[in-house]
N, C-alpha and C positions, 0 to 999 in steps of 0.2 A: 862359371864356379871359380873357390876360391884358390890361392896360392900355396902348395903345400908347404911346411916351415915342420921340419924335423925334427928344430929346438918345445916345439906345440905339441910332439907325439908322448906318448907315455905309455910303454910295455910292458905286458907282464907275463910268466908264463904260469904255466898252473898243473896239477894233476898228474907232474912226473912227464909233461912235454919240457924237450929243453930247445934249446937256439938251435940243435944237428938233426933234430928229431923227436918223433916218430912224423911222415909221414901222413900216413893211412889212419882215424878217427884225431884229426888232428881241424880243430876245428877253432874260427876266429871268429871275434866277438869287437866289433867296430862300434864305439858311441861315442857321443861329447857335449861339451858346453857350447848353447849357443851364446852363455856368457862373454868367457873368456878364447874361447878358438879354439881352447884344448881337445886333443885328440888321445883319447884309450883304447887301448886292442889289446881285448886277454887270449892268450893264443888256449891250449887245455884240450883234453879231451871228452869235456862238452862242452857245450856256450855258456858265459857268463850272465844269465838269466839274473843273479841276482842285482846285475848292475846294468839292468834294461827299466828307463822307465815306463811303466806300467800306460802310463797317461802320453804320451809321446807315441810312443815306437817307430823309432826314427834311426835307429841300426841297424848296418851291415852287417847280417853273417857270412861265415863262408863254412867252406869244407870241402878236404880235398877225394877226390870220390874215383874211381875206376870206372871207363869205358873199356870194355875189351883188353888190351894190352895199350893201353895210353889212357895219363893221366885226366880228369878236369879239374879245373877250380870253379867249384859252385856257390853260386852267388845269393841271396834268399832277403828280399826284400821287404818287409810288411806295408801293404798299401792298406788294409783294410778290410774286416769280415763283419759289415756291418754298421760298422756304427757308423758312418761320414755319410754326408748323404756324396749326390754321385759329383758333384763340383771341386767338395774338400777329396777326395779321392783321384780327383783330375791334377790339382794342384800339388799332393803330394807325389804323384806320378812326374810331375815335372821337375821338382825340387830332388828329388830322387838322380832324374837322369841329370842332373844337372851336377849334382856335388858326386855324382858315384866314381867318374872321373878321379876325383882326390881322394876318395874313401880305398881304389886300386889302388894309388900310391901310395899311401899310408900303410894298406896291408903289405904290400911288398916290400916297402923300406923297413919297418918294424920286421918285417923277416927274413931280413936280408943276408943272415947267416944261414938259413938252410937254405934258399935260391943259391948262394955261391960253393954249397955246400954237393948241388945238386941240381948243378943248369942247366938240364934239362925243362925247369920249372918251369921254365921263362917262357917257354913254348907252348905250354898245358891250352887248351880252352878252357877263355873263365865264360861262363853257361849262368847269364841274368837271369833269376824265377821271382818275378812283382808279381805278388800274391796278395790277390781282389776279389772281391762275391764283384764286383763289376767284368764281365766276361771280356767287356774290350778297354779292358788297363792290365785283365791276370795274361798275363804273358809270359813265355821264353824266348829269351837271347843271348845269341854268340858274342860277346861283347872283345874280342879279339885275342891276348896271349896277355904276358904280362912284361915282356922282353923289353917293348920301348921305355914302363914306364920306371923311375930313377931305381 
């Protein structure tokens, strides 16, 4: 896993979302440059589909959702929809698993004013959905909380 470098993160707020709200309907699109190592976080009420490279599909999407009376942070990772063979899909899963801690740290850091405003967000469970057409790669997992991330 790469080390998080705050100076390599660019954050953009769109669609009426501010650094302090709202929480619900807040959607995160994290993309990156393989060349420069820069990370680009867009926070809005919709995912930033215009920032996603349809040929790569290596973005990290996230949103806050209610689960009863508590909040969850839900992450969606696009592994494949049958366009990759099983070996390539497995390799993509491995890369996502290796780089996801960095991505979560970048999201937490990029939206730190929201977390400062609502400290309970740090204790919300992070639920990660690996979306794949291969049943053994299509999984939903609990990845802990944000509280130990910078």
